[in-house]
C-alpha positions as CSV (number, residue, x, y, z in Angstrom):
1,M,-13.7,-5.8,-49.7
2,R,-15.2,-6.1,-53.3
3,T,-15.2,-9.4,-55.2
4,S,-13.9,-9.5,-58.7
5,E,-17.5,-9.6,-59.8
6,D,-18.1,-6.2,-58.2
7,R,-15.1,-4.5,-59.9
8,S,-16.0,-6.1,-63.2
9,F,-19.6,-4.9,-62.8
10,L,-18.3,-1.4,-62.0
11,V,-16.0,-1.4,-64.9
12,W,-18.9,-2.2,-67.3
13,L,-21.1,0.4,-65.6
14,G,-18.2,2.8,-66.3
15,V,-17.6,1.8,-69.9
16,I,-21.4,1.8,-70.8
17,T,-21.9,5.0,-69.3
18,L,-19.3,6.7,-71.3
19,A,-20.8,4.9,-74.6
20,F,-24.2,6.4,-73.6
21,G,-22.7,9.8,-73.0
22,W,-20.8,9.7,-76.5
23,L,-24.3,8.7,-78.0
24,L,-25.9,11.7,-76.6
25,W,-23.2,14.3,-77.3
26,P,-24.5,15.7,-80.4
27,F,-27.4,16.9,-78.4
28,S,-25.3,18.0,-75.4
29,G,-26.5,21.5,-76.1
30,A,-30.0,20.6,-76.1
31,L,-29.6,18.6,-72.9
32,L,-27.7,21.3,-71.2
33,W,-30.2,24.0,-71.8
34,A,-33.4,21.9,-71.0
35,T,-31.8,21.1,-67.7
36,L,-30.8,24.7,-67.0
37,L,-34.3,25.8,-68.0
38,A,-36.1,23.3,-66.0
39,I,-34.3,24.5,-63.0
40,I,-35.3,28.0,-63.7
41,F,-38.9,27.6,-64.6
42,A,-39.4,24.9,-61.8
43,P,-41.4,27.5,-59.6
44,V,-43.6,28.3,-62.7
45,Y,-44.2,24.7,-63.1
46,R,-44.9,24.2,-59.3
47,R,-47.5,27.1,-59.8
48,F,-49.5,25.7,-62.7
49,L,-49.5,22.4,-60.8
50,E,-51.1,23.9,-57.8
51,G,-54.0,25.0,-60.0
52,L,-53.9,21.4,-62.0
53,P,-52.8,19.1,-59.3
54,E,-54.1,16.1,-61.3
55,W,-52.6,17.3,-64.6
56,R,-48.8,17.0,-64.6
57,N,-48.9,17.0,-68.4
58,L,-50.9,20.0,-68.9
59,A,-48.8,21.8,-66.2
60,A,-45.7,20.9,-67.9
61,L,-46.9,21.7,-71.2
62,S,-48.1,25.3,-70.2
63,T,-44.6,25.9,-68.8
64,V,-43.2,25.0,-72.0
65,I,-45.2,27.6,-73.7
66,V,-44.2,30.0,-71.1
67,V,-40.6,29.4,-71.9
68,V,-41.3,29.6,-75.7
69,V,-43.0,32.8,-75.3
70,L,-40.9,34.5,-73.0
71,V,-37.7,33.4,-74.0
72,L,-37.4,31.6,-77.4
73,I,-39.5,34.1,-79.5
74,P,-37.8,37.2,-78.1
75,V,-34.3,35.7,-78.7
76,G,-35.4,34.6,-82.1
77,I,-36.4,38.1,-82.8
78,V,-33.2,39.8,-81.6
79,I,-31.0,37.3,-83.6
80,A,-33.0,38.3,-86.9
81,S,-32.6,41.9,-85.9
82,L,-28.7,41.4,-85.1
83,V,-28.0,39.8,-88.5
84,D,-29.9,42.7,-90.2
85,Q,-28.2,45.5,-88.4
86,G,-24.6,43.5,-89.0
87,G,-25.2,43.3,-92.6
88,E,-26.1,47.1,-92.9
89,L,-23.0,48.2,-90.6
90,Y,-20.8,46.1,-93.0
91,Q,-22.3,47.4,-95.9
92,R,-21.7,51.2,-94.8
93,V,-18.1,50.1,-93.8
94,Q,-17.5,48.7,-97.2
95,D,-19.2,51.8,-99.0
96,G,-17.0,54.4,-97.3
97,E,-20.0,55.7,-95.2
98,I,-18.2,55.0,-91.9
99,N,-14.5,55.9,-92.0
100,L,-12.7,54.4,-88.9
101,A,-9.6,56.3,-89.5
102,H,-11.4,59.7,-89.5
103,P,-11.7,60.5,-85.7
104,L,-8.0,59.6,-85.4
105,Q,-7.0,62.2,-88.1
106,Q,-9.1,64.6,-86.0
107,L,-7.4,63.8,-82.8
108,K,-4.2,64.4,-84.6
109,A,-5.4,67.9,-86.0
110,A,-6.6,68.9,-82.4
111,L,-3.2,68.4,-80.9
112,P,-0.7,71.1,-80.5
113,G,2.0,71.1,-83.1
114,W,5.0,69.8,-80.7
115,A,2.8,67.0,-79.5
116,A,1.5,65.8,-83.1
117,S,5.1,65.8,-84.2
118,I,6.1,63.5,-81.0
119,S,3.2,61.4,-81.7
120,D,4.4,61.0,-85.3
121,R,8.0,60.1,-84.2
122,L,6.9,58.0,-81.5
123,A,4.1,55.9,-83.2
124,G,4.9,56.5,-86.7
125,I,1.3,57.2,-87.6
126,D,0.5,56.9,-91.3
127,F,-3.2,57.8,-91.5
128,S,-3.7,56.7,-95.1
129,A,-2.0,53.2,-94.3
130,L,-4.1,53.1,-90.9
131,K,-7.2,53.6,-93.1
132,E,-6.3,50.8,-95.4
133,R,-5.5,48.6,-92.6
134,L,-8.7,49.1,-90.8
135,S,-10.6,48.6,-93.8
136,G,-8.5,45.5,-94.4
137,L,-9.6,44.1,-91.3
138,V,-13.3,45.1,-91.4
139,V,-14.0,44.0,-94.8
140,P,-12.7,40.5,-94.6
141,A,-14.5,40.1,-91.3
142,G,-17.9,41.2,-92.8
143,Q,-17.1,38.8,-95.7
144,Q,-16.7,36.1,-93.1
145,L,-19.5,37.0,-91.4
146,A,-21.4,36.7,-94.7
147,G,-20.1,33.2,-95.0
148,H,-21.4,32.2,-91.7
149,A,-24.7,33.4,-92.5
150,I,-24.8,30.9,-95.4
151,N,-23.6,28.1,-93.1
152,I,-26.1,29.1,-90.6
153,G,-28.9,28.9,-93.5
154,Q,-27.3,25.3,-94.3
155,L,-27.6,24.3,-90.8
156,T,-31.2,25.6,-90.0
157,L,-32.4,22.2,-90.2
158,E,-29.8,20.9,-87.3
159,F,-30.8,23.8,-85.1
160,V,-34.5,23.3,-85.6
161,A,-34.0,19.5,-84.7
162,S,-31.7,20.6,-81.5
163,L,-34.4,23.1,-80.7
164,L,-37.3,20.3,-80.7
165,V,-35.2,18.1,-78.7
166,M,-34.6,20.9,-76.0
167,L,-38.2,21.5,-75.7
168,Y,-39.2,17.7,-75.8
169,L,-36.7,17.1,-72.9
170,L,-37.8,20.3,-70.9
171,F,-41.2,18.6,-71.0
172,F,-40.2,15.7,-69.2
173,F,-37.8,17.3,-66.9
174,L,-40.4,19.6,-65.8
175,R,-43.1,16.9,-65.3
176,D,-40.7,14.0,-63.7
177,G,-38.3,16.4,-62.2
178,E,-38.9,15.4,-58.4
179,E,-38.3,11.7,-59.4
180,L,-35.2,12.4,-61.5
181,N,-33.8,14.3,-58.5
182,L,-34.4,11.7,-55.9
183,R,-33.1,8.9,-58.5
184,I,-29.9,11.1,-58.8
185,R,-29.4,11.4,-55.2
186,G,-29.9,7.6,-54.6
187,A,-27.6,6.8,-57.4
188,L,-24.6,8.9,-56.5
189,P,-21.9,7.0,-54.5
190,L,-21.5,9.7,-51.9
191,R,-22.8,10.1,-48.2
192,A,-26.3,11.5,-48.0
193,G,-25.3,14.8,-46.7
194,Q,-22.7,15.5,-49.3
195,T,-25.0,14.4,-52.0
196,A,-27.7,16.9,-50.8
197,E,-25.0,19.6,-50.5
198,I,-23.8,19.0,-53.9
199,L,-27.2,19.1,-55.8
200,D,-28.4,22.1,-53.6
201,A,-25.1,23.9,-54.5
202,F,-25.8,22.9,-58.4
203,I,-29.2,24.4,-58.2
204,L,-28.0,27.3,-56.6
205,A,-25.0,27.9,-59.1
206,V,-27.6,27.4,-62.0
207,R,-29.7,30.0,-60.7
208,G,-27.0,32.3,-59.6
209,T,-25.3,32.1,-63.0
210,I,-28.5,32.7,-64.8
211,K,-29.7,35.5,-62.7
212,G,-26.4,36.8,-61.4
213,I,-24.6,36.9,-64.7
214,I,-26.6,36.3,-67.7
215,L,-29.8,38.4,-66.7
216,V,-27.5,41.0,-65.5
217,A,-25.6,41.2,-68.8
218,L,-28.9,41.2,-70.5
219,I,-29.8,44.0,-68.7
220,Q,-26.7,46.0,-69.4
221,G,-26.7,45.4,-72.9
222,A,-30.4,46.7,-73.0
223,L,-29.3,49.8,-71.2
224,G,-26.4,50.1,-73.6
225,G,-28.7,49.6,-76.9
226,L,-31.2,52.0,-75.3
227,I,-28.7,54.8,-74.9
228,F,-27.2,54.4,-78.7
229,W,-30.7,54.4,-79.9
230,L,-31.7,57.5,-78.2
231,L,-28.4,59.3,-79.2
232,G,-29.3,58.0,-82.8
233,L,-26.1,56.1,-83.0
234,T,-25.3,53.4,-85.6
235,A,-26.5,49.7,-85.2
236,P,-28.0,50.3,-81.4
237,L,-29.3,46.5,-81.0
238,L,-25.9,45.2,-82.3
239,A,-24.1,47.3,-80.0
240,G,-26.4,46.2,-77.1
241,A,-25.8,42.6,-78.0
242,I,-22.0,43.1,-77.9
243,M,-22.1,44.8,-74.4
244,A,-24.2,42.0,-73.2
245,L,-21.8,39.5,-74.4
246,L,-19.0,41.6,-72.9
247,S,-20.6,42.1,-69.6
248,L,-20.4,38.2,-69.0
249,L,-16.7,39.3,-68.4
250,P,-16.2,41.0,-65.2
251,V,-14.1,44.2,-64.6
252,L,-14.2,45.6,-67.9
253,G,-17.0,44.4,-69.6
254,S,-19.6,46.3,-71.6
255,A,-17.1,49.4,-71.1
256,L,-15.1,47.9,-73.8
257,V,-17.8,49.2,-76.0
258,W,-19.4,52.5,-74.4
259,V,-15.9,54.0,-73.6
260,P,-14.5,53.8,-77.4
261,A,-17.8,54.8,-78.6
262,G,-17.9,57.9,-76.3
263,L,-14.6,58.8,-77.1
264,Y,-15.2,58.5,-80.9
265,L,-18.1,60.7,-80.6
266,L,-16.0,63.5,-78.4
267,V,-13.1,63.3,-81.2
268,S,-15.4,63.5,-84.2
269,G,-17.2,66.4,-83.0
270,A,-20.3,65.2,-81.3
271,V,-19.4,66.2,-78.1
272,T,-22.7,66.3,-76.0
273,K,-23.6,63.1,-77.4
274,G,-20.0,61.7,-76.4
275,I,-20.6,63.4,-72.8
276,I,-23.6,61.8,-72.4
277,L,-22.9,58.2,-73.5
278,L,-19.8,58.2,-71.2
279,A,-21.8,59.7,-68.4
280,F,-24.8,57.0,-68.8
281,G,-22.2,54.3,-69.3
282,T,-20.5,55.2,-66.0
283,F,-23.3,56.1,-63.7
284,V,-26.0,53.7,-65.1
285,I,-24.5,50.8,-67.1
286,G,-21.5,50.6,-65.0
287,L,-23.2,50.7,-61.8
288,A,-26.3,48.4,-62.9
289,D,-24.2,45.3,-61.9
290,N,-23.3,46.6,-58.4
291,F,-27.0,47.2,-57.6
292,L,-28.4,44.4,-59.4
293,R,-26.4,41.2,-58.7
294,P,-26.9,41.3,-55.0
295,V,-30.7,41.5,-55.6
296,L,-31.0,39.1,-58.4
297,V,-28.6,36.5,-57.1
298,G,-29.7,36.4,-53.4
299,Q,-28.5,33.5,-51.5
300,S,-27.1,31.8,-54.6
301,I,-23.3,31.0,-54.8
302,R,-21.1,34.0,-55.2
303,M,-17.7,33.6,-56.5
304,P,-14.8,36.2,-56.7
305,S,-14.7,38.1,-59.9
306,Y,-11.4,36.9,-61.1
307,V,-12.8,33.2,-60.7
308,V,-15.9,34.3,-62.7
309,L,-13.7,36.0,-65.5
310,L,-11.2,32.8,-65.6
311,A,-14.3,30.2,-65.6
312,T,-15.9,32.2,-68.3
313,L,-13.0,32.7,-70.5
314,G,-11.9,28.9,-70.0
315,G,-15.6,27.7,-70.9
316,L,-15.9,29.5,-74.0
317,A,-12.6,28.4,-75.3
318,T,-13.3,24.8,-74.2
319,F,-17.1,24.5,-74.8
320,G,-17.7,27.4,-77.4
321,A,-20.8,29.5,-77.0
322,N,-22.3,27.1,-74.3
323,G,-19.1,27.6,-72.3
324,F,-20.3,31.0,-70.6
325,V,-22.8,28.9,-68.6
326,I,-20.7,25.8,-68.4
327,G,-17.6,27.6,-67.1
328,P,-19.1,29.3,-64.0
329,L,-21.1,26.1,-63.2
330,V,-17.8,24.1,-63.2
331,A,-16.2,26.6,-61.3
332,A,-19.0,26.7,-58.8
333,M,-19.2,22.9,-58.4
334,F,-15.3,22.8,-57.9
335,L,-15.6,25.4,-54.9
336,T,-18.5,23.7,-53.2
337,A,-16.4,20.3,-53.5
338,W,-13.5,21.9,-52.0
339,S,-15.8,23.5,-49.3
340,I,-17.3,20.0,-48.3
341,Y,-13.7,18.6,-48.3
342,G,-12.6,21.2,-46.1
343,G,-15.5,20.8,-43.9
344,S,-15.5,17.1,-43.4
345,K,-11.5,17.7,-42.4
346,E,-12.8,19.9,-39.7
347,R,-15.2,17.4,-38.5
348,L,-12.5,14.8,-38.2
349,K,-10.2,17.0,-36.4
350,F,-13.0,17.8,-33.7
351,R,-13.9,14.4,-33.3
352,E,-10.3,13.7,-32.6
């Protein structure tokens, strides 16, 4: 039985731990991504370390350079291009070059007379009013985006500081990863088997989330952007980025972009392009998830689609942009914890 001194120490330990977490909270994003990147690029660090066994600092620095070249620079280029294409698309909508109500007008004109009259009576469609409403939605959204662009410019210093902190932490997480892993295993107040299972499950969850969710989403977004570019459609990079984001959500995913775009092309008269886009979306983009995910995830933790959907949406709602990673990770650890609990109950029953 613990003494009062032991209980007091545990209370103090909890308080000081919460205080330290509160202190680090402004850099929680940098800490999160440094941890994730350290886990993902640990094999690269070990490969460098095999060639430089006495140069751990140089091996860690080389791995950080690889991360910058393979991840950060391409992401920066894509973000800059997205801002440019988004501004161009907004300007074209505002200038009237893109008429959002035009395809609906063509669809109504293509309907038989009886069908058009029924649609008017049931839906009460007023295309002039619809055009004004759509423009009223898009223009303020573009103005809001421009306002965010100004805010982004004002927060550049904070972003750069977080980025430098992330790279700094990544260096030490790579170099001292084995030692940190042993310390965490020794500090957790759990049985050795439970600790090992939980930490191993966390590493598998990180790799499964990055490779099985994010990487597949990036591939689907790249395929979507490619077909938009080949068909000569507006803002292919922006469309690809939106498809990549929506691909994080199971079930519909990127189809929320390419299906309406394909129907738009069919209704607006570009029948061939519409058929090509819908066929490519169905047989290439849509099936990429089914073929790539098992190959990329391998033995990593697999979760039902509905769990991934709820975890991703809940993570985004709770943690913002970082939530699309945090949500599935929390869900994976939740399933692991209950699996361990269920296994321990079965073992106790077997002993009895």
